[in-house]
N, C-alpha and C positions, 0 to 999 in steps of 0.2 A: 490688569486686574487692579482695582482700586484697593486702598487700605482696608475698607470695610468688607469688601468682597474677599480679601485675603484672610481676614480674621474669621469670617464665616466659613471659608473653605477649610481652614485649619481645625476649627471646632468640629465641623462635620466629619473630618478625617479622624479625629480622636474619638468621636462618638461612633464611628463606623457607619455613618449614613451618607458619606460622599460617594457620588457616582463614579463609575470606572473612568469616564472621560474627565471628570473633575480631578480624580487622583492623578491622571496623566499630566494634566495641566499644572497642578500643584507641584508635582515632582520636577517639572522643567523649570518652574519659577524658583524652587528651592535650590536647584543646581546652579542657577546663574545669578541669584540675588542674595548677597550676604545679609542684607537687612531683613529679608523675608525669612531666612534661616534663623536669625536671632529671635524673630517674632515667634517662630514655630517652637524653639526651645523654651521660651517663656511660657507658652500655653501648655507644653508638655509637663514642665515643672509644676505649674499650677494644678494641673489635673492630678498629678501624682500626690501633691501635698494635700489636696482636698480628700483624696481617697484615704490616705492614712489618718487624717484627722477624724474622718467618719468612722474608720475602723477602731479608733481608740475610745469611742463613747460606749461605756457599759454601766450597769447599775452599781451604785456604791454599796448599798447594804445587801444582805442575803435574805431578803424577804421571800417567803414561800408562797406568796399570793399568786393567783393565776396571772394577774397583770404583770408581776415581776418576772415570772417564768417566760411569759410571752415576750417581754422586753429583752430578756437575756438571749432568747432564741433569735430574736430579730437582730440583736447586736452581733451574734455569732455569724448570722447570715450576711450581714453588712460587711463584717470583717473579711469573709471569704470573697465577696464581690469586690471589695477594695483591693485585695491581693491580686485578683484576676485583672482588675483595671490597671493597677500599677504595672503588672507584668506586660499588659498590652501596650502601655505607654512606653515602657523601656524598649520593647520590640519595635514599636513604630519609630522611635528615635534612632535605633540602630539601623533599621531599614533605610530611613531618610539619610543617615550619615553615609551608608554604603552607596546610595545613589549619588550623593553629593560629592563624596571624595573617591569616586571611581578612578582606578589607575589609568594612566595614559595608555593608549594602544601601542603595541610593539611595532617598532620600525622594522620593515622587511627589506627596504631598499633605499639607497641614497640616489640622488639625481643631480643632473647638471643640464643646463639648456644653452643653446647657441645664442650668441648675441643677436638681438632683434626678435627673438621668439616671443609669441603671445600665447599665454596659457592660463588656465585656472585649475586649482586643486580643491575639490570639495570633499568634506568629511561629514556626511549627514549624521552619523552616530555620535559625533563629538559635541553636538549642541553648540557649535561655534566657539567653544572655549579651549580647543586643543592647541598646545604649543609645540607639538611634536615636529621636529625637523626631519623630513624624510617621508617615504610612502608607507602607509599601513594598509591593512585589508579594507579600511574604510575610505581610502583615498580614491576619488574619481578624477582623472586627469583629462581635461579637454584642451587640445593643442590646436589653435586656429592658424598659427603661423610659425614656421621655423622647425627646429629639431630638438628632441628631448632624449637624453640618455639616462638610463637607470642601471644601477649595479646592485644586484641582490646580495644578501649576506652570504649566500653560498658561492658567490663569485660569478654567477651567470650575468651576462651583460646584454642589454637590449638597446637599440637605437630606434626611436619612433619619429617618423616624418609626418608633418602636418599635411592636410587636416586629419586629426585623429582623436579618438576618445577611447580610454581604456581604464581598467581597474585591476590591481593585483588581488586575486582572491586569496592567495597564500604564497608562500615562498616557491611554490612549484606550479603556479598557474597564473597566466595573464589573460584576462578577458578583454578582447579587442572588439569594441562595438563597430568601429570603422577605423581605417588608417593603414599605414605601411610600417611594418616593424621587422628589423633584422635582429637575430638573436644568436649569440655565441654562448653555448652551454658549457659550464664548468663540469669537471669530473664529479664533484659533489652534487651538482644540480642535475645529473642525468635523470631523465624522465620528465623534465620540465615541459609544460603544456601551454600552447597558445590556442585559445578558443575564440572563434568568430561566429557570426550568425549562420555560416555555412558548414563549418566543420571543426573538428578538434584535432590539432596537430600535437603529437607526443614525440618528444626527442628520444632518440636512441643513441645519443652521443654524437652531437652534430653542430653544424653552423647552418642556419636556414633563414629564409625570409618569408613573411606572410603579408599578403595584401587583401584588404577587404574594403570595397568601395560600394556605397549604395547604388543599386542599378546595374552593377556588373558582377561577374562571377568571382568568388573568392579564389585566390591563388596561393600556392605554396611552392617555394623554390629551395632546393637542397644544394648547398655549396660544399659540404663535407659531411661524412658520416651518413646517417639515415634517419628517417622519421616515419612514424606510423600516422596515416591520415584516415580519420574516421568521419565520413560524410554524414553521420548521424541519421542514416536512412537505410542501414544495412550494408552499405558499401564501405569497405575498409581495405586500404592498400599500404604497402611499405614502399617508400621512395628512397632511392639510393643517391649518392653523390652524383651531381650533374643532371638530375631529373627534376621535373616540375609538373604540376597538374593544376587544373582548375575544376571547381565543382559546377556541374551542369544543373539546370533547374529540376531535372528528374532525380537528382541525388547521386548520379554517377560521376566518376572522376575522369577527366579527359587530359591526356598527356599534352604538354606544351613545351616549348623550348625554355631552358633555364636562362635567366637574364639577371646578372649581378648588377647591371646599371640601374635597376629599379630601386636599389636599396643603398642607404648610407650606412657605413660601418663605424663611423665616428662623427663627432660633432664637427661641422665644417669650420675651418679657421677663417674668421672674418679679417680680411686684410685691408680692404678699402673702407673708409668712413663715408657714409652717405652716398653709396654707389647708386641708390635708386632715386636720389634727389628729393626725398620726402622729409628729411630731418629739419629743414629750415622753415622760415615763416611762409605763410601762404602768399604767393605773388598776386598783384592786382590784375584784374581783367584788362588785357592790353594787346594791341596789335603786335604780334611776334614776341610777346613777353615783356617782362620788366627787366631793366638792366641789373645784372647780378650784383649783390652786396654780400657781406659776410653773414648777415642775418638770413638772406634767402638761400645761400649756398654754403653752409658750414662744412668744414672739412676739406674744402677744395681751394686752390689758388686759381685765379681766373683773370682773363684779359678784359679790356674795356668794351669789346664788342660782343661779349657773352650775355645772354639773357636767360631768365628763369621764367617758364611759362606753364600755365595750367589751363586758363580759359582765354579766348580771344576777347576783343573789345566789346562784343555784344553778348558775352557770356557763354558762347559755344565752347564746349570742351575741346581742348587740344591746342597745338601750336599753329599759328597762322593768323589770318585776318578775317573778321566777320564770320561767315559760315564756311569759309574755306580753311579747314584745319586738318591736322593729322594727329593721331594718337598712337602711342606705343602699345605693346602687348598688355601692359598693365593699366593703361588708360588713366595715367595720373601725371604728376609733374615731370616736365622735360627740360632739357637744356637746348636753347636755340642760339644761332649765331647771326648777329645783326649787321654784318659787314655790308650787305646790300643796301642798307639804309644809311650807312655812314661813309667810310672812305674806300670801300670795295677792295681793301687789301686783305689778302689771305695768306696762310702759311706763316703767320707771325704769332708772337705771344698774345697779341691783341685778340686773336681769334682762337684762343686755346684755354683749356682747363687742365690742371695737373695736380698730382698728389704723390707724396713720398710715403712708402709703407715698409714694414719690416718683412724680411725674407730670410731664408736659411740658405747659405751658400751650397751650391750643388743640387738643390731641389728644383724640380720642374713645376712651373705654374701655368695656368690657363687664363688668358684674358678674354672677356666676352663683353660685347656692347651691341645695342640696337641703334640703327641709323635710319632716318627717314628724311623726306623733303617735301616742301610745298612748291609746286612748279607754277610760275607765272608765264614763262616762255620756254622754248625748247633748249635743252642743254644737259649738262652733267653736274651732279653734286658729289662731293667726296669729303670724307672724314678720315684722317690718318691717325692711327694710334702708334705711338713710339715708346719703347721701354728703354730707360737709361739705368746704368749701374750707379748706385749711390743717389745722393740728394741733389742731382743736377738735372738740368733740362736742355743742355746743349752738349756737343761733343760726340764721341763715339757711342752709338746706341747698341743695345743687345739685340734687338729685333724690331721690326716695324711691319704693320699691316694696314691696309686701307679698306674702307667700305664705301661703295659708290652706288648711286642710283641715277638712272637716266629717264628724262621725261620730256614730253612735247607740249603738254597743256595741264590744266588743273586736274583733269581726270587721271593723270598719272601720279598724282600726289599720294603719299602713303609711306609706310615703313617696310623695310626689307627684313629678311631673316637675320638673326643675330650673326655678327662676325666674331669668329673665335680663332685664337692662335696661342702658341705656347712659347715659353722662354725658360732658360735655366739661370737662376740667380747666381751672381758672382760674389755678392757681399751681403751684409746684414740689412742693407737698405737698397730699395729700388724705387724708381720714379716712373710713373705712367703719365704721358702727355697725350691729350686728344686735341687735334687741331683741324680746323676747316681748311682744306686744300683744294677747293673747287676751282676749276679753270676760270670761271667768271661767275661770281656770286650775284651779279645784278639780275640774273635770270630767275632766281628762286631763293628759298631759305631752308637750310638744312637744320636738323635737330637730332639729338641723341638721348638715350635713356637706358636705364638698367645696366650700368657698368659694373663689372665684377672681376675679381682676381681670386683664384682658388688654387690649392695644391692639385697637381695633376699626376696620376699614376705614371 
C-alpha cells in the first residue's frame, strides 16, 4: 500500500466508511509497520483535536433573536457530535493498539530435532512476527526428513518420524495430518489425544504409537496401558497393552500385530559424520567418480584409490562408466574404489575410508552399509567393515563383517541388501574402517553408500 493509499485508508477508517476487507488489510499493516502506526496516531489525534475545536464554538452574547437561538442549538448539537466523534477516535485507537500489541501465544511444548532433520514451523496467526521459542496452538510442523521430539508442559513426550505434518491443538491433543508418532503420556497428561484423518486415539494411561500415511490405513499400536480408538464412523474400541488395529475403508477396526520396530522412542544418536556422503562438494561427472578430496568427502579419512561419484562421464546417474552405472537405495552420491584403474592392490589403506566416533563403554551399536558393484567380467567383489577400539585403524579389532557380490557380466551389476552387524564398545572412542578386499578388482568396480552406526537395544 502506497503512502497516499495508507492515508486514505486511515481517513476512511476514522470516518467509518472503510470496507471490511480494507479494515482487515489496514489492521495487518498497522501490526507490522511502526511507521504506519505513527501515521495512524497522527490522524487520530488530528481528528480528536478538530472535534473539540468545533465543540467549543458558541455564541458570545445572549441575543434572544431566532438566529441566535438557532446558532446556540446548532452549537450544542455540534458539541454532542464532537463528543461522540472523540469517543469513537479513542475507541478506534484502543482497538488498533490491542491488535498491534497482542500478547504472544502461549508455548505448550518444547522441541528438539535430530541432527540432519529438515522441517518447517509455520504460525499463520502470528503474522510472521512471533518470536516464541517452542510450539503453540498456532504452530504447524512439517517434517520432511529426520526425527522431531516434543515435550509438553504436562510432561507428555512424543517422537515424530518423517515424513510428517502435525499441529498441537492444545496441551491435550495432537492433530496428525500424516506421519508416524510415538507418545508416552504423563500422569498429568492422562486423556491426551492423537487425531488422524482416520480416527481419534484417546489415552487411558499409556504408551502408544500412531501411523498415518496417505493411501494406507491408519494404525495404532499400544505398548503399555490402554487407549480408546474412535474411528469417527460409529466404531469405537478400547485396545489394551500388546494390541494394535488399523482402520478399514468402511470405518471398522481390524486387529493387527503390534510392532514396536515401527516407532522411534527417542532422537537417534548420530555417531558418524556424513555417513550418506552428501555433505561434500558435488563431484564432477566422471568415469567411476572423482578422486576423493577433503571437500568431496568431509568427515572421513580416505586412501588414494577412493573416489566420490554421482554421475558417470556422460551424465548418467550412478557409479560406473557411460550408461553402465549402479545406484544405491537413495540414488545419490556414492563412494567408489578405483584400484582396478590403478595398482590393483586391495586390502590396504589406499582402498579404505575410516572415521573415529564417540561411543559409551558397554553399549551395543549396530553398523549398516550398502554395497554394490559394476561387473565387467566374471568374479567376486567384497567390502570388509572392521571396528577397532579407540582411534586406531590397525591391531586387534572388536568385530568384522564383509559384504560381497558375485557377477558374470554387466547385467549382474547393482546393489545388494544392506549389510548389518553389531559390536559392544570398550571405550569412549571407536573407529570404523571400510576396505575393498575383492580377490581381483580388475574384473569390476565396487561402491558403497549409506553407512551408519546407531545404538542397538
